[in-house]
Biopython code that builds the backbone (N, CA, C, O; Angstrom):
import numpy as np
from Bio.PDB.StructureBuilder import StructureBuilder

atoms = [
    (1, "MET", "N", (14.810, 6.744, 2.775)),
    (1, "MET", "CA", (13.696, 7.333, 3.451)),
    (1, "MET", "C", (12.382, 7.271, 2.638)),
    (1, "MET", "O", (11.337, 6.901, 3.173)),
    (2, "PRO", "N", (12.447, 7.641, 1.323)),
    (2, "PRO", "CA", (11.208, 7.605, 0.569)),
    (2, "PRO", "C", (10.597, 6.221, 0.527)),
    (2, "PRO", "O", (9.374, 6.089, 0.488)),
    (3, "PHE", "N", (11.424, 5.184, 0.534)),
    (3, "PHE", "CA", (10.851, 3.845, 0.532)),
    (3, "PHE", "C", (10.019, 3.568, 1.794)),
    (3, "PHE", "O", (8.997, 2.887, 1.714)),
    (4, "LEU", "N", (10.439, 4.077, 2.939)),
    (4, "LEU", "CA", (9.695, 3.989, 4.168)),
    (4, "LEU", "C", (8.332, 4.705, 4.092)),
    (4, "LEU", "O", (7.329, 4.241, 4.636)),
    (5, "ILE", "N", (8.340, 5.845, 3.401)),
    (5, "ILE", "CA", (7.084, 6.592, 3.225)),
    (5, "ILE", "C", (6.103, 5.712, 2.446)),
    (5, "ILE", "O", (4.926, 5.672, 2.802)),
    (6, "PHE", "N", (6.524, 5.031, 1.433)),
    (6, "PHE", "CA", (5.677, 4.146, 0.672)),
    (6, "PHE", "C", (5.074, 3.040, 1.569)),
    (6, "PHE", "O", (3.893, 2.710, 1.462)),
    (7, "PHE", "N", (5.914, 2.487, 2.446)),
    (7, "PHE", "CA", (5.443, 1.414, 3.359)),
    (7, "PHE", "C", (4.409, 1.987, 4.360)),
    (7, "PHE", "O", (3.405, 1.342, 4.661)),
    (8, "ALA", "N", (4.667, 3.173, 4.850)),
    (8, "ALA", "CA", (3.737, 3.795, 5.808)),
    (8, "ALA", "C", (2.405, 4.111, 5.075)),
    (8, "ALA", "O", (1.324, 3.915, 5.631)),
    (9, "ALA", "N", (2.505, 4.591, 3.846)),
    (9, "ALA", "CA", (1.313, 4.869, 3.060)),
    (9, "ALA", "C", (0.508, 3.581, 2.866)),
    (9, "ALA", "O", (-0.718, 3.598, 2.973)),
    (10, "ALA", "N", (1.162, 2.508, 2.594)),
    (10, "ALA", "CA", (0.473, 1.230, 2.355)),
    (10, "ALA", "C", (-0.240, 0.827, 3.654)),
    (10, "ALA", "O", (-1.365, 0.332, 3.590)),
    (11, "GLY", "N", (0.355, 1.014, 4.788)),
    (11, "GLY", "CA", (-0.277, 0.693, 6.050)),
    (11, "GLY", "C", (-1.582, 1.490, 6.256)),
    (11, "GLY", "O", (-2.606, 0.943, 6.666)),
    (12, "PHE", "N", (-1.509, 2.766, 5.965)),
    (12, "PHE", "CA", (-2.717, 3.591, 6.110)),
    (12, "PHE", "C", (-3.772, 3.298, 5.085)),
    (12, "PHE", "O", (-4.964, 3.370, 5.384)),
    (13, "GLU", "N", (-3.360, 2.966, 3.874)),
    (13, "GLU", "CA", (-4.413, 2.670, 2.810)),
    (13, "GLU", "C", (-5.052, 1.317, 3.150)),
    (13, "GLU", "O", (-6.275, 1.195, 3.087)),
    (14, "ILE", "N", (-4.260, 0.300, 3.508)),
    (14, "ILE", "CA", (-4.856, -1.014, 3.761)),
    (14, "ILE", "C", (-5.719, -0.873, 5.027)),
    (14, "ILE", "O", (-6.803, -1.454, 5.066)),
    (15, "GLY", "N", (-5.293, -0.130, 6.064)),
    (15, "GLY", "CA", (-6.061, 0.059, 7.254)),
    (15, "GLY", "C", (-7.401, 0.776, 6.922)),
    (15, "GLY", "O", (-8.459, 0.353, 7.388)),
    (16, "GLY", "N", (-7.348, 1.839, 6.133)),
    (16, "GLY", "CA", (-8.537, 2.550, 5.746)),
    (16, "GLY", "C", (-9.512, 1.700, 4.922)),
    (16, "GLY", "O", (-10.718, 1.687, 5.169)),
    (17, "CYS", "N", (-8.962, 1.010, 3.961)),
    (17, "CYS", "CA", (-9.825, 0.115, 3.149)),
    (17, "CYS", "C", (-10.429, -1.041, 3.955)),
    (17, "CYS", "O", (-11.578, -1.429, 3.745)),
    (18, "PHE", "N", (-9.634, -1.578, 4.875)),
    (18, "PHE", "CA", (-10.156, -2.649, 5.730)),
    (18, "PHE", "C", (-11.269, -2.114, 6.637)),
    (18, "PHE", "O", (-12.232, -2.833, 6.902)),
    (19, "LEU", "N", (-11.163, -0.904, 7.104)),
    (19, "LEU", "CA", (-12.234, -0.287, 7.943)),
    (19, "LEU", "C", (-13.481, -0.129, 7.106)),
    (19, "LEU", "O", (-14.589, -0.388, 7.577)),
    (20, "VAL", "N", (-13.309, 0.294, 5.866)),
    (20, "VAL", "CA", (-14.511, 0.433, 4.993)),
    (20, "VAL", "C", (-15.152, -0.984, 4.771)),
    (20, "VAL", "O", (-16.371, -1.146, 4.821)),
    (21, "TRP", "N", (-14.308, -1.947, 4.537)),
    (21, "TRP", "CA", (-14.751, -3.350, 4.413)),
    (21, "TRP", "C", (-15.577, -3.786, 5.598)),
    (21, "TRP", "O", (-16.661, -4.353, 5.463)),
    (22, "GLN", "N", (-15.018, -3.495, 6.786)),
    (22, "GLN", "CA", (-15.704, -3.836, 8.065)),
    (22, "GLN", "C", (-17.000, -3.068, 8.228)),
    (22, "GLN", "O", (-18.002, -3.625, 8.677)),
    (23, "ALA", "N", (-16.991, -1.781, 7.865)),
    (23, "ALA", "CA", (-18.167, -0.974, 8.025)),
    (23, "ALA", "C", (-19.296, -1.459, 7.109)),
    (23, "ALA", "O", (-20.456, -1.476, 7.521)),
    (24, "MET", "N", (-18.975, -1.848, 5.893)),
    (24, "MET", "CA", (-19.992, -2.298, 4.947)),
    (24, "MET", "C", (-20.476, -3.708, 5.259)),
    (24, "MET", "O", (-21.667, -3.993, 5.142)),
    (25, "ARG", "N", (-19.569, -4.588, 5.654)),
    (25, "ARG", "CA", (-19.930, -5.988, 5.882)),
    (25, "ARG", "C", (-20.569, -6.207, 7.221)),
    (25, "ARG", "O", (-21.436, -7.066, 7.383)),
    (26, "GLY", "N", (-20.110, -5.381, 8.234)),
    (26, "GLY", "CA", (-20.594, -5.600, 9.561)),
    (26, "GLY", "C", (-21.634, -4.568, 10.019)),
    (26, "GLY", "O", (-22.160, -4.669, 11.127)),
    (27, "GLY", "N", (-21.921, -3.608, 9.194)),
    (27, "GLY", "CA", (-22.909, -2.640, 9.509)),
    (27, "GLY", "C", (-22.440, -1.612, 10.579)),
    (27, "GLY", "O", (-23.265, -0.931, 11.188)),
    (28, "HIS", "N", (-21.149, -1.514, 10.789)),
    (28, "HIS", "CA", (-20.582, -0.594, 11.756)),
    (28, "HIS", "C", (-20.254, 0.756, 11.058)),
    (28, "HIS", "O", (-19.103, 1.049, 10.736)),
    (29, "LEU", "N", (-21.288, 1.532, 10.850)),
    (29, "LEU", "CA", (-21.101, 2.762, 10.109)),
    (29, "LEU", "C", (-20.141, 3.758, 10.733)),
    (29, "LEU", "O", (-19.566, 4.593, 10.036)),
    (30, "TRP", "N", (-19.966, 3.671, 12.055)),
    (30, "TRP", "CA", (-19.040, 4.573, 12.723)),
    (30, "TRP", "C", (-17.633, 4.383, 12.264)),
    (30, "TRP", "O", (-16.809, 5.281, 12.441)),
    (31, "LEU", "N", (-17.306, 3.219, 11.662)),
    (31, "LEU", "CA", (-15.977, 2.942, 11.183)),
    (31, "LEU", "C", (-15.573, 3.817, 10.010)),
    (31, "LEU", "O", (-14.396, 3.913, 9.663)),
    (32, "TRP", "N", (-16.571, 4.458, 9.404)),
    (32, "TRP", "CA", (-16.270, 5.331, 8.282)),
    (32, "TRP", "C", (-15.344, 6.506, 8.690)),
    (32, "TRP", "O", (-14.521, 6.964, 7.897)),
    (33, "VAL", "N", (-15.501, 6.974, 9.935)),
    (33, "VAL", "CA", (-14.694, 8.103, 10.401)),
    (33, "VAL", "C", (-13.198, 7.771, 10.439)),
    (33, "VAL", "O", (-12.396, 8.499, 9.854)),
    (34, "PRO", "N", (-12.803, 6.668, 11.130)),
    (34, "PRO", "CA", (-11.380, 6.361, 11.086)),
    (34, "PRO", "C", (-10.922, 5.928, 9.674)),
    (34, "PRO", "O", (-9.764, 6.130, 9.309)),
    (35, "ALA", "N", (-11.824, 5.341, 8.899)),
    (35, "ALA", "CA", (-11.436, 4.922, 7.546)),
    (35, "ALA", "C", (-11.074, 6.144, 6.697)),
    (35, "ALA", "O", (-10.051, 6.127, 6.013)),
    (36, "VAL", "N", (-11.843, 7.141, 6.724)),
    (36, "VAL", "CA", (-11.573, 8.366, 5.967)),
    (36, "VAL", "C", (-10.303, 9.004, 6.450)),
    (36, "VAL", "O", (-9.485, 9.459, 5.650)),
    (37, "LEU", "N", (-10.131, 9.042, 7.740)),
    (37, "LEU", "CA", (-8.875, 9.665, 8.284)),
    (37, "LEU", "C", (-7.653, 8.864, 7.806)),
    (37, "LEU", "O", (-6.662, 9.448, 7.368)),
    (38, "CYS", "N", (-7.724, 7.537, 7.888)),
    (38, "CYS", "CA", (-6.601, 6.673, 7.377)),
    (38, "CYS", "C", (-6.332, 6.949, 5.940)),
    (38, "CYS", "O", (-5.171, 7.072, 5.549)),
    (39, "LEU", "N", (-7.359, 7.053, 5.129)),
    (39, "LEU", "CA", (-7.172, 7.247, 3.672)),
    (39, "LEU", "C", (-6.643, 8.644, 3.398)),
    (39, "LEU", "O", (-5.891, 8.836, 2.443)),
    (40, "ALA", "N", (-7.019, 9.625, 4.214)),
    (40, "ALA", "CA", (-6.455, 10.969, 4.031)),
    (40, "ALA", "C", (-4.930, 10.986, 4.356)),
    (40, "ALA", "O", (-4.136, 11.611, 3.653)),
    (41, "VAL", "N", (-4.562, 10.279, 5.441)),
    (41, "VAL", "CA", (-3.178, 10.196, 5.791)),
    (41, "VAL", "C", (-2.384, 9.445, 4.691)),
    (41, "VAL", "O", (-1.243, 9.801, 4.393)),
    (42, "PHE", "N", (-2.982, 8.438, 4.114)),
    (42, "PHE", "CA", (-2.341, 7.681, 2.991)),
    (42, "PHE", "C", (-2.059, 8.637, 1.845)),
    (42, "PHE", "O", (-0.945, 8.652, 1.322)),
    (43, "GLY", "N", (-3.048, 9.444, 1.436)),
    (43, "GLY", "CA", (-2.808, 10.365, 0.341)),
    (43, "GLY", "C", (-1.742, 11.410, 0.673)),
    (43, "GLY", "O", (-0.913, 11.753, -0.170)),
    (44, "TYR", "N", (-1.772, 11.910, 1.908)),
    (44, "TYR", "CA", (-0.755, 12.864, 2.317)),
    (44, "TYR", "C", (0.654, 12.235, 2.261)),
    (44, "TYR", "O", (1.585, 12.836, 1.727)),
    (45, "LEU", "N", (0.791, 11.051, 2.803)),
    (45, "LEU", "CA", (2.134, 10.400, 2.813)),
    (45, "LEU", "C", (2.617, 10.166, 1.416)),
    (45, "LEU", "O", (3.789, 10.388, 1.113)),
    (46, "LEU", "N", (1.683, 9.695, 0.514)),
    (46, "LEU", "CA", (2.133, 9.455, -0.844)),
    (46, "LEU", "C", (2.600, 10.709, -1.511)),
    (46, "LEU", "O", (3.459, 10.644, -2.391)),
    (47, "SER", "N", (2.077, 11.848, -1.138)),
    (47, "SER", "CA", (2.499, 13.125, -1.750)),
    (47, "SER", "C", (3.909, 13.498, -1.250)),
    (47, "SER", "O", (4.552, 14.362, -1.848)),
    (48, "LEU", "N", (4.387, 12.890, -0.206)),
    (48, "LEU", "CA", (5.716, 13.221, 0.309)),
    (48, "LEU", "C", (6.811, 12.292, -0.272)),
    (48, "LEU", "O", (7.978, 12.406, 0.103)),
    (49, "ALA", "N", (6.442, 11.406, -1.158)),
    (49, "ALA", "CA", (7.353, 10.402, -1.657)),
    (49, "ALA", "C", (8.557, 10.968, -2.402)),
    (49, "ALA", "O", (9.581, 10.301, -2.544)),
    (50, "GLY", "N", (8.421, 12.219, -2.879)),
    (50, "GLY", "CA", (9.565, 12.853, -3.505)),
    (50, "GLY", "C", (9.763, 12.549, -4.984)),
    (50, "GLY", "O", (10.797, 12.905, -5.549)),
    (51, "SER", "N", (8.815, 11.912, -5.608)),
    (51, "SER", "CA", (8.941, 11.576, -7.028)),
    (51, "SER", "C", (8.693, 12.815, -7.834)),
    (51, "SER", "O", (7.995, 13.721, -7.379)),
    (52, "ASP", "N", (9.261, 12.880, -9.052)),
    (52, "ASP", "CA", (9.023, 14.021, -9.947)),
    (52, "ASP", "C", (7.702, 13.848, -10.701)),
    (52, "ASP", "O", (7.277, 14.752, -11.422)),
    (53, "SER", "N", (7.046, 12.683, -10.536)),
    (53, "SER", "CA", (5.848, 12.394, -11.250)),
    (53, "SER", "C", (4.878, 11.623, -10.313)),
    (53, "SER", "O", (5.266, 10.644, -9.676)),
    (54, "ALA", "N", (3.671, 12.069, -10.252)),
    (54, "ALA", "CA", (2.635, 11.334, -9.467)),
    (54, "ALA", "C", (2.485, 9.955, -10.005)),
    (54, "ALA", "O", (2.361, 9.012, -9.223)),
    (55, "GLY", "N", (2.490, 9.777, -11.308)),
    (55, "GLY", "CA", (2.317, 8.457, -11.958)),
    (55, "GLY", "C", (3.453, 7.512, -11.555)),
    (55, "GLY", "O", (3.238, 6.328, -11.295)),
    (56, "ARG", "N", (4.655, 8.066, -11.511)),
    (56, "ARG", "CA", (5.818, 7.219, -11.094)),
    (56, "ARG", "C", (5.693, 6.829, -9.638)),
    (56, "ARG", "O", (5.976, 5.690, -9.269)),
    (57, "ALA", "N", (5.278, 7.755, -8.821)),
    (57, "ALA", "CA", (5.109, 7.464, -7.402)),
    (57, "ALA", "C", (4.030, 6.373, -7.202)),
    (57, "ALA", "O", (4.198, 5.456, -6.399)),
    (58, "PHE", "N", (2.936, 6.500, -7.947)),
    (58, "PHE", "CA", (1.842, 5.487, -7.878)),
    (58, "PHE", "C", (2.333, 4.129, -8.319)),
    (58, "PHE", "O", (1.976, 3.115, -7.719)),
    (59, "ALA", "N", (3.185, 4.092, -9.405)),
    (59, "ALA", "CA", (3.704, 2.825, -9.864)),
    (59, "ALA", "C", (4.588, 2.134, -8.867)),
    (59, "ALA", "O", (4.489, 0.931, -8.624)),
    (60, "ILE", "N", (5.487, 2.964, -8.280)),
    (60, "ILE", "CA", (6.372, 2.382, -7.220)),
    (60, "ILE", "C", (5.514, 1.897, -6.040)),
    (60, "ILE", "O", (5.715, 0.801, -5.516)),
    (61, "TYR", "N", (4.597, 2.706, -5.655)),
    (61, "TYR", "CA", (3.709, 2.365, -4.550)),
    (61, "TYR", "C", (2.944, 1.077, -4.807)),
    (61, "TYR", "O", (2.706, 0.298, -3.884)),
    (62, "GLY", "N", (2.566, 0.853, -6.030)),
    (62, "GLY", "CA", (1.758, -0.337, -6.408)),
    (62, "GLY", "C", (2.477, -1.597, -6.034)),
    (62, "GLY", "O", (1.844, -2.504, -5.493)),
    (63, "GLY", "N", (3.750, -1.713, -6.284)),
    (63, "GLY", "CA", (4.497, -2.918, -5.942)),
    (63, "GLY", "C", (4.576, -3.117, -4.422)),
    (63, "GLY", "O", (4.450, -4.232, -3.916)),
    (64, "ILE", "N", (4.787, -2.012, -3.721)),
    (64, "ILE", "CA", (4.827, -2.082, -2.256)),
    (64, "ILE", "C", (3.484, -2.399, -1.683)),
    (64, "ILE", "O", (3.392, -3.118, -0.688)),
    (65, "TYR", "N", (2.415, -1.876, -2.290)),
    (65, "TYR", "CA", (1.027, -2.179, -1.816)),
    (65, "TYR", "C", (0.704, -3.674, -1.953)),
    (65, "TYR", "O", (0.060, -4.263, -1.085)),
    (66, "ILE", "N", (1.152, -4.258, -3.031)),
    (66, "ILE", "CA", (0.932, -5.729, -3.207)),
    (66, "ILE", "C", (1.610, -6.497, -2.120)),
    (66, "ILE", "O", (1.006, -7.384, -1.516)),
    (67, "LEU", "N", (2.877, -6.175, -1.847)),
    (67, "LEU", "CA", (3.582, -6.878, -0.769)),
    (67, "LEU", "C", (2.917, -6.662, 0.568)),
    (67, "LEU", "O", (2.747, -7.602, 1.344)),
    (68, "ALA", "N", (2.536, -5.412, 0.845)),
    (68, "ALA", "CA", (1.860, -5.166, 2.128)),
    (68, "ALA", "C", (0.517, -5.834, 2.237)),
    (68, "ALA", "O", (0.124, -6.238, 3.332)),
    (69, "SER", "N", (-0.204, -5.967, 1.142)),
    (69, "SER", "CA", (-1.477, -6.693, 1.156)),
    (69, "SER", "C", (-1.322, -8.117, 1.471)),
    (69, "SER", "O", (-2.109, -8.667, 2.241)),
    (70, "VAL", "N", (-0.319, -8.764, 0.902)),
    (70, "VAL", "CA", (-0.012, -10.146, 1.204)),
    (70, "VAL", "C", (0.383, -10.330, 2.668)),
    (70, "VAL", "O", (0.006, -11.300, 3.324)),
    (71, "ALA", "N", (1.171, -9.344, 3.158)),
    (71, "ALA", "CA", (1.584, -9.384, 4.618)),
    (71, "ALA", "C", (0.336, -9.194, 5.486)),
    (71, "ALA", "O", (0.210, -9.862, 6.513)),
    (72, "PHE", "N", (-0.590, -8.306, 5.108)),
    (72, "PHE", "CA", (-1.807, -8.098, 5.842)),
    (72, "PHE", "C", (-2.614, -9.412, 5.908)),
    (72, "PHE", "O", (-3.110, -9.811, 6.961)),
    (73, "MET", "N", (-2.723, -10.059, 4.744)),
    (73, "MET", "CA", (-3.489, -11.332, 4.671)),
    (73, "MET", "C", (-2.912, -12.325, 5.681)),
    (73, "MET", "O", (-3.656, -13.022, 6.369)),
    (74, "ALA", "N", (-1.590, -12.382, 5.763)),
    (74, "ALA", "CA", (-0.964, -13.369, 6.620)),
    (74, "ALA", "C", (-1.041, -12.893, 8.096)),
    (74, "ALA", "O", (-1.350, -13.687, 8.984)),
    (75, "GLY", "N", (-0.780, -11.693, 8.333)),
    (75, "GLY", "CA", (-0.685, -11.193, 9.726)),
    (75, "GLY", "C", (-2.020, -10.937, 10.437)),
    (75, "GLY", "O", (-2.183, -11.229, 11.622)),
    (76, "PHE", "N", (-2.979, -10.376, 9.663)),
    (76, "PHE", "CA", (-4.240, -9.963, 10.265)),
    (76, "PHE", "C", (-5.382, -10.934, 10.006)),
    (76, "PHE", "O", (-6.252, -11.126, 10.856)),
    (77, "GLU", "N", (-5.373, -11.549, 8.818)),
    (77, "GLU", "CA", (-6.442, -12.423, 8.462)),
    (77, "GLU", "C", (-6.091, -13.954, 8.731)),
    (77, "GLU", "O", (-6.945, -14.837, 8.647)),
    (78, "GLY", "N", (-4.838, -14.176, 9.042)),
    (78, "GLY", "CA", (-4.440, -15.555, 9.372)),
    (78, "GLY", "C", (-4.420, -16.498, 8.182)),
    (78, "GLY", "O", (-4.513, -17.714, 8.351)),
    (79, "ILE", "N", (-4.302, -15.960, 7.000)),
    (79, "ILE", "CA", (-4.281, -16.787, 5.774)),
    (79, "ILE", "C", (-2.851, -16.844, 5.287)),
    (79, "ILE", "O", (-2.242, -15.820, 4.979)),
    (80, "ARG", "N", (-2.340, -18.014, 5.223)),
    (80, "ARG", "CA", (-0.919, -18.176, 4.812)),
    (80, "ARG", "C", (-0.777, -17.981, 3.312)),
    (80, "ARG", "O", (-1.438, -18.673, 2.536)),
    (81, "PRO", "N", (0.063, -17.062, 2.895)),
    (81, "PRO", "CA", (0.260, -16.885, 1.451)),
    (81, "PRO", "C", (0.854, -18.156, 0.816)),
    (81, "PRO", "O", (1.738, -18.798, 1.383)),
    (82, "ASP", "N", (0.340, -18.495, -0.375)),
    (82, "ASP", "CA", (0.898, -19.636, -1.077)),
    (82, "ASP", "C", (2.056, -19.130, -1.978)),
    (82, "ASP", "O", (2.358, -17.937, -2.012)),
    (83, "ARG", "N", (2.666, -20.042, -2.677)),
    (83, "ARG", "CA", (3.798, -19.669, -3.485)),
    (83, "ARG", "C", (3.439, -18.653, -4.576)),
    (83, "ARG", "O", (4.272, -17.826, -4.947)),
    (84, "TRP", "N", (2.215, -18.709, -5.086)),
    (84, "TRP", "CA", (1.766, -17.743, -6.109)),
    (84, "TRP", "C", (1.607, -16.351, -5.533)),
    (84, "TRP", "O", (1.956, -15.363, -6.180)),
    (85, "ASP", "N", (1.083, -16.266, -4.320)),
    (85, "ASP", "CA", (1.037, -14.981, -3.652)),
    (85, "ASP", "C", (2.426, -14.352, -3.483)),
    (85, "ASP", "O", (2.622, -13.160, -3.721)),
    (86, "LEU", "N", (3.375, -15.185, -3.069)),
    (86, "LEU", "CA", (4.725, -14.755, -2.780)),
    (86, "LEU", "C", (5.447, -14.396, -4.080)),
    (86, "LEU", "O", (6.163, -13.397, -4.145)),
    (87, "LEU", "N", (5.256, -15.206, -5.094)),
    (87, "LEU", "CA", (5.899, -14.953, -6.400)),
    (87, "LEU", "C", (5.322, -13.645, -7.013)),
    (87, "LEU", "O", (6.071, -12.817, -7.531)),
    (88, "GLY", "N", (4.020, -13.480, -6.946)),
    (88, "GLY", "CA", (3.393, -12.222, -7.471)),
    (88, "GLY", "C", (3.878, -11.015, -6.703)),
    (88, "GLY", "O", (4.150, -9.982, -7.314)),
    (89, "ALA", "N", (3.999, -11.100, -5.374)),
    (89, "ALA", "CA", (4.477, -9.982, -4.628)),
    (89, "ALA", "C", (5.941, -9.663, -4.930)),
    (89, "ALA", "O", (6.331, -8.497, -4.999)),
    (90, "ALA", "N", (6.732, -10.695, -5.106)),
    (90, "ALA", "CA", (8.160, -10.518, -5.413)),
    (90, "ALA", "C", (8.294, -9.857, -6.796)),
    (90, "ALA", "O", (9.112, -8.950, -6.950)),
    (91, "LEU", "N", (7.531, -10.276, -7.787)),
    (91, "LEU", "CA", (7.563, -9.697, -9.116)),
    (91, "LEU", "C", (7.134, -8.203, -9.072)),
    (91, "LEU", "O", (7.748, -7.346, -9.709)),
    (92, "ALA", "N", (6.089, -7.934, -8.320)),
    (92, "ALA", "CA", (5.604, -6.571, -8.238)),
    (92, "ALA", "C", (6.650, -5.689, -7.530)),
    (92, "ALA", "O", (6.878, -4.553, -7.945)),
    (93, "LEU", "N", (7.278, -6.203, -6.475)),
    (93, "LEU", "CA", (8.281, -5.427, -5.758)),
    (93, "LEU", "C", (9.522, -5.221, -6.655)),
    (93, "LEU", "O", (10.138, -4.156, -6.646)),
    (94, "ALA", "N", (9.865, -6.252, -7.417)),
    (94, "ALA", "CA", (11.017, -6.082, -8.341)),
    (94, "ALA", "C", (10.681, -4.978, -9.385)),
    (94, "ALA", "O", (11.543, -4.155, -9.692)),
    (95, "GLY", "N", (9.474, -4.953, -9.917)),
    (95, "GLY", "CA", (9.084, -3.901, -10.852)),
    (95, "GLY", "C", (9.139, -2.546, -10.174)),
    (95, "GLY", "O", (9.627, -1.589, -10.775)),
    (96, "ALA", "N", (8.668, -2.430, -8.972)),
    (96, "ALA", "CA", (8.699, -1.136, -8.266)),
    (96, "ALA", "C", (10.189, -0.738, -8.016)),
    (96, "ALA", "O", (10.524, 0.442, -8.120)),
    (97, "ALA", "N", (11.044, -1.673, -7.703)),
    (97, "ALA", "CA", (12.455, -1.378, -7.518)),
    (97, "ALA", "C", (13.112, -0.845, -8.795)),
    (97, "ALA", "O", (13.896, 0.104, -8.748)),
    (98, "VAL", "N", (12.792, -1.452, -9.918)),
    (98, "VAL", "CA", (13.364, -0.979, -11.167)),
    (98, "VAL", "C", (12.938, 0.492, -11.406)),
    (98, "VAL", "O", (13.773, 1.318, -11.773)),
    (99, "ILE", "N", (11.685, 0.810, -11.206)),
    (99, "ILE", "CA", (11.248, 2.192, -11.382)),
    (99, "ILE", "C", (11.907, 3.124, -10.378)),
    (99, "ILE", "O", (12.377, 4.204, -10.736)),
    (100, "PHE", "N", (11.939, 2.704, -9.127)),
    (100, "PHE", "CA", (12.512, 3.559, -8.038)),
    (100, "PHE", "C", (14.007, 3.817, -8.243)),
    (100, "PHE", "O", (14.471, 4.950, -8.114)),
    (101, "PHE", "N", (14.755, 2.759, -8.563)),
    (101, "PHE", "CA", (16.224, 2.914, -8.599)),
    (101, "PHE", "C", (16.813, 3.214, -9.992)),
    (101, "PHE", "O", (18.031, 3.318, -10.136)),
    (102, "ALA", "N", (15.988, 3.346, -10.971)),
    (102, "ALA", "CA", (16.452, 3.616, -12.313)),
    (102, "ALA", "C", (17.206, 4.909, -12.372)),
    (102, "ALA", "O", (16.801, 5.911, -11.782)),
    (103, "PRO", "N", (18.363, 4.884, -13.125)),
    (103, "PRO", "CA", (19.104, 6.142, -13.274)),
    (103, "PRO", "C", (18.325, 7.049, -14.241)),
    (103, "PRO", "O", (17.938, 6.643, -15.337)),
    (104, "ARG", "N", (18.119, 8.264, -13.798)),
    (104, "ARG", "CA", (17.366, 9.246, -14.620)),
    (104, "ARG", "C", (18.178, 10.511, -14.779)),
    (104, "ARG", "O", (18.895, 10.929, -13.870)),
    (105, "ALA", "N", (18.054, 11.110, -15.944)),
    (105, "ALA", "CA", (18.751, 12.352, -16.121)),
    (105, "ALA", "C", (18.058, 13.470, -15.283)),
    (105, "ALA", "O", (16.833, 13.572, -15.209)),
    (106, "GLY", "N", (18.882, 14.245, -14.699)),
    (106, "GLY", "CA", (18.536, 15.201, -13.800)),
    (106, "GLY", "C", (17.648, 16.213, -13.663)),
    (106, "GLY", "O", (17.645, 16.897, -12.640)),
]
sb = StructureBuilder()
sb.init_structure("model")
sb.init_model(0)
sb.init_chain("A")
sb.init_seg("    ")
for serial, (resi, resn, name, xyz) in enumerate(atoms, 1):
    if name == "N":
        sb.init_residue(resn, " ", resi, " ")
    sb.init_atom(name, np.array(xyz, "f"), 0.0, 1.0, " ", f" {name:<3s}", serial, name[0])
structure = sb.get_structure()
């Protein structure tokens, strides 16, 4: 379940950041309202991840964020990831998995 929270958080952060991108590039200042709401939900979701350390939660999230960003590029921007995008995302996700699944003393 915590892994799903990370993926949901990534969706809200990417959505919020993309809305800011659109607001600034397209002059649609009204997009700031949903952007801020998305980013607030992102922060809230990340706080639910259940990690004993904010830094560890951020590190795990970082790998998932990279994968989600590459998926966003493919799905919403129509840019096909190249092998380097995919390799980088796989390495980041592997690093996140090491941190997430590491056996820790109690």
